[in-house]
Structure formats: structure tokens, C-alpha cells
C-alpha positions as CSV (number, residue, x, y, z in Angstrom):
1,M,-0.1,-0.1,0.0
2,Q,1.4,3.4,-0.8
3,L,0.8,5.4,2.5
4,T,0.7,8.3,0.5
5,T,-1.9,8.0,-2.2
6,S,-3.7,5.0,0.2
7,I,-3.8,2.6,-3.5
8,V,-3.3,-1.4,-2.3
9,Q,-1.7,-3.4,-5.4
10,T,0.6,-7.0,-5.5
11,Y,4.0,-6.4,-4.6
12,A,4.7,-10.3,-5.2
13,G,2.6,-13.2,-6.5
14,T,0.2,-14.3,-9.2
15,G,-2.7,-15.5,-7.0
16,A,-1.9,-19.3,-7.7
17,E,-1.4,-21.7,-5.0
18,A,2.2,-23.0,-5.2
19,G,5.8,-22.4,-4.3
20,I,7.7,-20.7,-7.3
21,D,10.6,-18.8,-6.9
22,D,11.4,-15.8,-9.7
23,V,10.9,-12.5,-9.9
24,T,7.8,-11.1,-8.0
25,T,5.4,-10.8,-11.1
26,K,5.7,-14.5,-11.8
27,V,6.2,-16.1,-8.2
28,A,3.4,-18.0,-6.6
29,F,2.7,-18.4,-2.5
30,A,0.6,-21.3,-1.0
31,Q,-1.1,-19.5,2.3
32,P,1.5,-16.7,3.6
33,S,0.7,-15.9,7.1
34,G,3.4,-14.4,9.0
35,I,5.7,-11.7,7.7
36,T,8.7,-9.9,9.3
37,T,11.7,-7.8,7.9
38,D,15.9,-7.2,8.2
39,G,15.2,-3.9,5.9
40,Q,16.5,-5.9,2.8
41,E,13.7,-8.5,2.5
42,L,10.2,-9.7,3.4
43,F,10.4,-12.5,5.0
44,I,6.9,-14.6,4.9
45,A,6.0,-17.7,6.5
46,D,4.3,-19.6,3.5
47,S,2.0,-22.3,5.4
48,E,0.7,-24.5,2.8
49,I,4.5,-25.5,1.6
50,S,6.2,-25.2,4.8
51,S,8.6,-23.2,4.0
52,I,10.3,-19.3,4.8
53,R,10.3,-17.4,1.5
54,A,12.2,-13.9,1.1
55,V,10.8,-10.7,-1.1
56,G,13.5,-8.6,-2.0
57,L,13.0,-4.9,-1.6
58,S,15.3,-3.7,-4.5
59,A,14.8,-2.2,-7.6
60,V,14.2,-5.3,-9.6
61,P,13.1,-7.7,-6.4
62,Q,13.0,-11.8,-6.1
63,V,11.7,-14.0,-4.4
64,R,13.6,-17.0,-3.2
65,T,12.8,-20.1,-0.4
66,V,15.2,-20.0,2.7
67,C,14.3,-22.9,3.6
68,G,11.5,-25.6,3.5
69,S,10.6,-28.0,0.7
70,G,8.8,-25.4,-1.5
71,E,6.0,-27.9,-2.4
72,L,2.5,-28.0,-1.5
73,F,2.3,-30.2,1.5
74,G,6.2,-31.0,1.6
75,F,6.3,-30.9,5.4
76,G,8.0,-32.9,8.3
77,D,10.4,-32.1,10.9
78,K,13.8,-32.0,10.0
79,D,16.6,-29.4,10.8
80,G,19.1,-28.8,8.3
81,S,20.0,-26.6,5.4
82,G,17.7,-25.0,2.5
83,K,15.1,-27.5,0.4
84,E,16.4,-30.3,3.2
85,V,14.6,-28.5,6.3
86,R,11.2,-29.7,7.2
87,L,8.6,-27.7,8.7
88,Q,4.8,-27.9,9.2
89,H,2.1,-25.6,8.7
90,C,4.6,-22.7,9.9
91,L,2.6,-19.6,11.0
92,G,4.5,-17.0,12.7
93,V,8.3,-15.3,11.3
94,E,10.1,-12.8,13.4
95,Y,13.5,-11.2,12.9
96,A,15.7,-10.7,15.5
97,R,19.3,-10.8,16.5
98,N,20.4,-11.6,12.8
99,Y,17.9,-14.4,12.9
100,L,14.8,-15.7,11.8
101,W,12.5,-17.2,14.7
102,V,9.8,-19.3,13.2
103,A,6.7,-20.8,15.0
104,D,6.9,-24.1,13.4
105,T,3.2,-24.6,14.4
106,Y,1.9,-28.4,14.0
107,N,5.4,-29.8,14.8
108,H,4.9,-27.9,18.2
109,K,8.3,-26.2,18.0
110,I,10.2,-22.6,17.6
111,K,13.1,-23.1,15.1
112,R,15.4,-20.4,14.2
113,V,16.8,-19.7,10.8
114,D,20.0,-18.0,9.3
115,I,18.5,-15.9,6.8
116,R,21.5,-16.2,4.5
117,S,22.5,-20.0,4.5
118,G,19.2,-21.5,5.3
119,V,20.4,-23.6,8.1
120,C,17.3,-24.2,10.4
121,E,17.6,-25.7,13.8
122,T,14.8,-26.1,16.5
123,I,15.7,-23.9,19.4
124,A,12.5,-24.7,21.7
125,G,10.2,-27.2,22.1
126,E,10.1,-31.5,22.4
127,G,7.5,-31.5,19.3
128,I,5.0,-33.0,21.6
129,A,1.5,-30.8,22.4
130,G,1.8,-29.6,25.7
131,L,2.1,-26.7,28.1
132,Q,5.3,-27.0,29.8
133,D,7.8,-24.3,30.7
134,G,11.5,-25.3,30.4
135,Q,14.8,-24.7,29.3
136,G,15.1,-24.8,25.3
137,K,14.1,-28.3,23.9
138,N,12.7,-29.3,27.1
139,A,9.5,-26.8,26.6
140,R,6.4,-27.7,25.2
141,F,3.6,-25.9,23.2
142,F,0.8,-27.0,21.3
143,E,0.5,-25.0,18.1
144,P,2.5,-22.1,18.7
145,S,1.2,-19.4,15.8
146,G,2.4,-15.7,16.4
147,L,5.9,-14.5,17.5
148,S,6.8,-11.0,18.5
149,A,10.6,-10.0,20.0
150,A,11.3,-7.3,22.1
151,G,14.3,-6.6,24.4
152,S,15.9,-10.0,25.3
153,Y,12.8,-11.9,24.7
154,L,10.7,-13.9,22.2
155,Y,7.0,-13.8,22.7
156,I,5.1,-16.7,21.7
157,A,1.2,-17.1,21.1
158,D,0.8,-20.5,21.9
159,T,-2.6,-21.1,20.5
160,N,-4.3,-24.1,21.6
161,N,-2.7,-23.6,25.0
162,H,-4.3,-20.1,25.0
163,A,-1.3,-18.5,26.4
164,I,1.3,-16.0,25.9
165,R,4.8,-17.8,26.3
166,R,8.1,-16.0,26.9
167,M,11.8,-17.1,25.7
168,E,14.7,-15.4,26.8
169,F,17.0,-15.2,23.8
170,E,20.3,-15.6,26.0
171,T,19.0,-18.7,28.0
172,M,16.6,-20.3,25.5
173,K,14.3,-20.4,29.0
174,V,10.7,-20.9,28.2
175,T,8.0,-19.6,30.5
176,T,4.3,-19.0,30.9
177,L,3.3,-15.5,31.2
178,A,0.1,-14.6,33.7
179,F,-2.4,-12.1,33.1
180,S,-4.3,-11.5,36.2
181,G,-7.9,-10.5,36.1
182,L,-8.4,-12.1,33.1
183,C,-10.9,-15.1,32.1
184,P,-13.0,-16.6,29.4
185,P,-15.5,-14.6,28.0
186,D,-18.2,-17.3,28.9
187,V,-17.3,-17.2,32.5
188,C,-16.6,-13.4,32.8
189,I,-19.3,-11.6,35.1
190,P,-19.9,-7.7,33.7
191,V,-19.7,-5.2,36.4
């Protein structure tokens, strides 16, 4: 969207559902979900191809697959590099501390991706659905989705736990945040 004119137009993608890398007018995405930037590229969690994509912000922008199969329903759970990486319906992505942090939603994990090499590794989560605080891979999530970095923490919307979790970047320790005075809408009594 042009902020000065309020005109909205397509920046990248043909509207087809696929994982095609090329110039922005010839590419295809498959359910792009989360988006973040390092100032040089936009990074997108492309959930139906379980991949992380990058869209250049240069004069002749290109789209590339940073990691993941790039194929419709080409999912799994495998750390590694580039196209050998397997994610499963990743929804959230956040750029912080020179890495991409990915909510690997259906694998119940948080992964870290090097934007230049495409190396992806599990940082937090056992891969078993649950609600358990702990250090890195000893923590459990239940379909984490949204991510946001602030200060020395990564905040995680842990969807099926109906919780906000916080991971400290230095130690990878995951804790569940408590909010006093909140209750589900069907339980709250209006004042």
C-alpha cells in the first residue's frame, strides 16, 4: 500500500497456489501467513508449502525460498539447510538478533533460521503438544503461531494452550506469562 495515496496493489505473487521462486510478477505463494523484515527483504512464513520465503526490497525484487521443501504439502520435521529442511504449517516468523525465529506450528516447536545460509535448527519445544515451561527443547507448546520480539525476549502466542509464552534469547528458557484479572468470555461476569 502506498501510504501517501492509500492505493493497494500486489507486490509479489500471481494468485496461484504454489511455491514458485522468480521475479515478483511470476512467483506463487501458498497461504502466506507471518511476515517480518530485516530491512533488505521481507520474510514470509508460507504455511501450505511449510517454507520460509524471502521477497527482495530492491529495484528488481526477487523471491527465494530460504528453507523448506517449497512444495505443496511437503511437510515434516527436519532441521538442516535449505530445501532439506522440513517444517509443518509454519505460521509466525520474526526477525531478531540477526536470525529468523519461526513458529513451526504443527510440530509444536520454535526454530531459528540463518537468513543467508538457510540453516534451520530447533531451539525450543520437544515436538510433543503440551504446556511445559523449561529450557529450550525441554519446553512444550501446543501449536505456537504468532511471534514478536521485544528487548531480550521472544513472545510466543501458544494457540491451543490459550497462553502467551516468553523465551529469553540468551538462555532459551521458556516461561508462561500470567495475566491477573483475565477470564474466558463465557465465564466473565460483567461489572
